[in-house]
Steps between C-alpha positions, in 0.01 A plus 500: 500500500357446152683198369452347157662202325764557229482376149601130506628297206678171447717631213556819304698618202763762510294732295193459706698542827671815369170670376265395774715493813857630479432825307189594707688387814218257597559193728449144369482153652630211278403161649742230477752725317802296640384167340742596208797474732688237685433699805132413494561140610833546686452804696368443845635555847661165524701565177622833635593341833706233308678756291559783739453327847824602657483869385463759773210733417348809666165455639215750540163490665180695508625752757512858353843643442654710778400862418814640641720301271577605130514143385323161573695246682410120508365370836744208477711290265485114455571227262260474210420134606406605848292778370304275251462230778350763722244648257395152391451364847280777656330825434768777464538864388870444421605608150797547280531814294674559181704177447703573190520180293789622297714540818362234723407197293561557129425146387126606541551724200487176285151420625319800332524738203409847467162516336460670157238769599678802365641593846878573527567321829788601712669158494751582777225478776267193475391476865326258729273596800399236755232506767333282756125460536460810704748723332406826318671794335381840590309715248762672273604579149855434383739791517658437159145511344589194281235278338531135593360151455442327834486112460390301806595157616369285780194573701232770443580871521273804524594836336323833507591763228413870480611762249642836587155666471410338838787661698291728725244224567778264605667738751816533300785635721683805344859438373446129524382207284283354780174579678443539879653184617255406771216464244383136476399443153356157594263649750482866431391742781262710309408709812861606537590512130165573332649608165599145446140411420541685173828372388446311170730209417533142410517186708688192354550159624803319350589124499810290385616622162278807466659823369378856583605802294537792739557846333751739647392717786197280578439449868502143621445310816602135515369227724627150512194268579726189489879459499642593163742723297482729196722592217515868399626591154541875472531766229639855547256799408504533124338841464713819555231643746497191698869477495533842638255422766697205597816710543302730716373218719829326540744799537282792623208364683669209667806691589289789659298259700814323633648826598193614680471170689854536600448846639146479643461137552143396628380859476539494127311183458218624716485824307477314160228269622300788644531667164391187309195484714412864439547469124272184500240684710494778257464264218207334679321823554544597147360159395194544728447859375571661841 
């Protein structure tokens, strides 16, 4: 893969953010962004353990979702304090997905403010994502196509970003928001997936308090290098064309895929992945002029 860094700043005005990053839909890393919040000093795994230790939370790991099921189910459930103790004490791929602060721990809302960057954040859904030192999230883009600001707390985290122009080189699965699931983006098998060599993207390393602007529909692969968690502040699509595309993704594409999974099960998954491979092979042949 052809990976570059993203623009990195320590501060930015609303005007510059809008003109240079939001309107052109270009990612940006803002180092130490959370220093302006109480969360910067307070938010760590021990603080979350103290506040939400007895809550029962669904737990996920790196195992790909069951292809025959229409929804992803957690591998187990446990108390938050037991989960945090686990990921702090040993290497772990366990993670918590989409922990909604407003519902689960609203007192955290006092620890941060929505930044004045000209983004109309959807304030109903500030969410946390947790991961152990071996946890990762498969390459995907969000089905609602919303822009979001991703603020990290705790240990280091590695993120890969690709725009939609890279779909064929990434082996995008039709009627899905993910690529072929067996692809290892940390150690790509270029013999099996040669088109990956030509995928152009960004590689970002995040530390405590850093914020990453991820435009809507941008592919992202998240890898926790150390135990930590991230806050996601989302915005709904603000352009009519993008809003219509979001409606298609949520109500047409996703429904069609669920229906076909229910009817054809593993055969449908196999068919889609074979088609993804064929599409990427064609793109590679065109790239090489063959």
